C-alpha positions as CSV (number, residue, x, y, z in Angstrom):
1,A,0.0,0.0,0.0
2,A,3.0,2.3,-0.5
3,T,1.6,3.5,-3.9
4,Q,-1.2,6.0,-3.7
5,T,-3.4,6.9,-6.6
6,V,-3.6,10.6,-7.3
7,M,-7.2,11.6,-8.2
8,D,-7.5,13.8,-11.3
9,M,-11.1,14.7,-10.6
10,V,-13.3,15.3,-7.5
11,A,-17.1,15.7,-7.3
12,H,-19.3,16.5,-4.4
13,I,-22.2,14.0,-4.6
14,Q,-25.6,14.4,-3.1
15,G,-25.7,12.5,0.2
16,R,-22.1,11.2,-0.1
17,G,-19.8,14.2,-0.1
18,D,-16.5,14.4,-2.0
19,V,-15.5,11.5,-4.2
20,G,-12.5,11.2,-6.5
21,A,-11.5,9.4,-9.7
22,V,-8.8,9.4,-12.3
23,L,-9.2,10.5,-15.9
24,G,-10.6,7.8,-18.1
25,E,-12.8,6.4,-15.2
26,W,-16.4,7.4,-14.2
27,L,-16.7,9.9,-11.4
28,G,-20.1,9.6,-9.6
29,E,-22.5,6.8,-9.3
30,R,-24.1,5.7,-12.6
31,G,-27.8,4.7,-12.0
32,S,-27.8,6.0,-8.4
33,K,-30.1,9.0,-8.9
34,R,-27.7,11.0,-6.7
35,W,-26.7,14.1,-8.5
36,I,-23.4,15.9,-8.6
37,E,-23.5,19.3,-6.8
38,G,-20.0,20.4,-8.0
39,F,-16.7,19.2,-9.4
40,A,-13.0,20.0,-10.0
41,V,-10.7,18.5,-12.7
42,S,-6.9,18.7,-12.1
43,P,-5.0,16.3,-14.3
44,A,-2.0,14.7,-12.6
45,H,-0.5,13.5,-16.0
46,D,-0.8,14.3,-19.7
47,V,-1.6,18.0,-19.4
48,P,-0.9,20.7,-16.8
49,P,-4.0,21.7,-14.7
50,Q,-3.8,25.3,-16.0
51,D,-4.3,24.0,-19.5
52,I,-7.8,22.7,-18.8
53,E,-11.0,24.7,-18.0
54,Y,-14.6,23.7,-17.5
55,Q,-18.1,25.0,-16.7
56,A,-21.1,23.5,-15.0
57,V,-24.5,23.6,-16.7
58,L,-26.9,25.3,-14.3
59,G,-30.0,25.6,-16.5
60,R,-31.0,25.8,-20.1
61,G,-28.5,28.2,-21.7
62,W,-27.1,29.0,-18.2
63,L,-23.4,28.1,-17.5
64,S,-21.2,28.8,-14.6
65,P,-18.1,31.0,-15.3
66,W,-15.1,29.0,-16.7
67,A,-13.1,27.4,-13.9
68,E,-9.4,26.6,-14.3
69,G,-8.0,23.2,-13.6
70,G,-8.2,22.4,-9.8
71,Q,-10.9,25.0,-9.1
72,F,-14.2,23.8,-7.7
73,C,-17.1,24.5,-10.0
74,G,-20.7,24.2,-8.6
75,S,-22.0,24.1,-5.0
76,R,-21.1,22.1,-2.0
77,G,-23.7,21.5,0.8
78,M,-26.3,23.7,-0.9
79,A,-28.1,20.7,-2.5
80,L,-28.0,22.3,-6.0
81,P,-27.5,19.9,-8.8
82,V,-25.2,20.4,-11.7
83,L,-27.1,19.6,-14.9
84,G,-24.1,18.9,-17.1
85,L,-20.6,20.1,-18.0
86,R,-18.5,21.7,-20.6
87,L,-14.8,21.2,-20.8
88,R,-11.9,22.3,-23.0
89,L,-8.1,22.3,-23.3
90,R,-6.2,25.5,-23.9
91,G,-2.6,26.6,-24.4
92,A,0.0,24.1,-25.7
93,S,-2.2,21.2,-24.5
94,A,-5.0,22.2,-26.9
95,Q,-2.5,21.7,-29.8
96,S,-1.0,18.5,-28.5
97,H,-4.0,16.7,-26.9
98,E,-7.8,16.3,-27.4
99,C,-10.5,15.7,-24.9
100,S,-13.9,14.1,-24.9
101,Y,-16.4,13.5,-22.1
102,S,-19.6,11.6,-21.4
103,A,-22.2,11.8,-18.6
104,T,-25.2,10.0,-17.2
105,F,-28.2,11.7,-15.7
106,T,-30.8,11.0,-13.0
107,D,-33.5,10.3,-15.6
108,G,-31.4,7.5,-17.2
109,T,-30.1,9.6,-20.1
110,E,-26.6,8.9,-21.2
111,I,-24.8,11.5,-23.4
112,G,-21.4,11.3,-25.1
113,P,-18.7,11.2,-25.8
114,V,-18.9,14.8,-26.9
115,G,-15.9,16.9,-28.1
116,S,-14.0,19.7,-26.5
117,G,-16.1,22.7,-25.7
118,E,-19.5,21.1,-26.3
119,A,-22.1,21.1,-23.5
120,C,-22.9,17.6,-22.2
121,E,-26.4,17.8,-20.9
122,A,-29.7,15.9,-21.0
123,E,-32.4,17.4,-23.2
124,S,-34.6,17.1,-20.1
125,L,-32.1,19.1,-18.0
126,A,-32.1,16.2,-15.5
127,P,-29.3,16.5,-12.9
128,M,-25.9,14.9,-13.8
129,E,-25.0,11.8,-11.7
130,A,-21.7,10.7,-13.2
131,F,-19.2,11.8,-15.9
132,L,-16.1,10.5,-17.6
133,V,-13.3,12.6,-19.1
134,V,-10.8,11.3,-21.6
135,I,-7.7,13.2,-22.6
136,R,-5.3,11.7,-25.2
137,P,-2.6,12.9,-27.5
138,R,-3.9,14.2,-30.8
139,G,-3.9,11.8,-33.7
140,S,-3.8,8.7,-31.4
141,A,-5.4,5.8,-33.1
142,T,-7.4,4.8,-30.0
143,A,-11.1,5.8,-29.9
144,A,-12.9,6.7,-26.8
145,P,-12.7,3.9,-24.3
146,A,-15.5,1.2,-24.4
147,R,-16.5,2.2,-20.9
148,A,-17.7,5.6,-22.2
149,A,-21.4,6.0,-22.4
150,P,-22.7,5.6,-26.0
151,K,-23.6,8.9,-27.7
152,A,-27.1,9.9,-26.7
153,T,-28.4,6.5,-25.8
154,A,-31.6,8.1,-24.8
155,P,-31.8,10.9,-27.3
156,K,-34.1,13.7,-26.2
157,P,-35.3,11.4,-23.3
158,A,-38.8,10.4,-23.8
159,A,-38.6,8.3,-20.7
160,P,-39.7,11.0,-18.2
161,K,-42.9,11.8,-20.3
162,P,-44.2,8.2,-20.4
163,A,-43.4,7.8,-16.7
164,A,-45.6,10.8,-16.0
165,A,-48.3,9.5,-18.2
166,K,-48.3,6.0,-16.7
167,P,-49.8,7.0,-13.3
168,A,-52.6,8.8,-15.1
169,A,-53.6,5.7,-17.2
170,P,-54.1,3.4,-14.2
171,K,-56.2,6.0,-12.4
172,R,-58.6,6.2,-15.3
173,A,-58.7,2.4,-15.5
174,A,-59.3,2.2,-11.8
175,A,-62.2,4.7,-12.0
176,K,-63.9,2.5,-14.7
177,P,-62.7,-1.1,-14.2
178,A,-65.6,-2.7,-15.9
179,A,-65.5,-0.4,-19.0
180,A,-61.8,-0.9,-19.8
181,P,-60.9,-4.2,-21.5
182,A,-57.8,-5.9,-20.0
183,G,-55.7,-5.3,-23.3
184,K,-56.1,-1.5,-23.1
185,G,-55.0,-1.1,-19.5
186,G,-51.6,-2.8,-20.2
187,R,-50.9,-0.9,-23.4
188,R,-47.5,1.0,-23.4
């Protein structure tokens, strides 16, 4: 246990506090429904921290100011969810490296990988629960790692709308149990 892993990223997660991860690994809890309230990215390898900057998505078209590598972006202890992120390289690192990132959200949406400077957010603006950042030398033959979320697995998530409609359908069926045939009540 003499070797200690240096965390490249830290996130403050609802109900858990601060959690760390290294670049290329998921930060946060995919599928947990616990949102990220804030985060910081400070690469220990590949690029110097001052060559990375990022923003938190706070609402539709509303982004936090750019934070430089190592600076906390978001809230801690205020229970305010981050709705996505935007990240880019600058300086010499922008010429020598490229970055991509993916995220999962509390409504089950998975977005990414998206390229440098693009906002990674769910169409529904659901809170972000986990994200993955990959930084690699430009021109490297390797694609984004297999563990990255597929690009827009749930495009423009329709899942929240049917979920809201499902409770209404059983209420109608319960109000008129004799009038609704069994086939209609189970329709999706």
